[in-house]
C-alpha angles and dihedrals in degrees: 000000000000130000088262095054117100116246113257115257116266100253093197096049095098098049091041090052092044091051092048088053093044091052094042093051090055096039089240096136087092089065098042102088115148089252093054094043090050091050092048089050089053090051093050090047090054088050089053087059095053098080089054096048110126096001120127120243089257098047088048087064094058108045123177118252087257092052091047092052091051091047089049093052093046093047087052093051092050089048095049094048090046089053092048093046091049090048093051089051096041091239120152101224098197091049090048092050091049091050092048093049090053090047091051088051089059094043094047108039112189094239092058103029106040110121093000130113096193122122117260089250089061100045 
């Protein structure tokens, strides 16, 4: 990208704005501290795990339509809380994700990490 190129559109602007409006209309901003949002995010992530509980690795790859619906809803909850938390902390999620992917590329070089589940400190 050069100085003359336009900035890419903020792909999270619409859901972020929608969540801001949703919370404001209900006077929920008072409850949306970073701590509370992080806690809610963890709760939703735990709920995401529920449809997979007790499944084998193979059966977790072929969920029923009802299970897919539940996973879809919980993924959306996690995503929305993540957007809201990042908004409250003024963190650009897409920038943070791109940075983390680059960092992981350095931590897990292909020649050392391929086929291994070990942490980068143990490679």
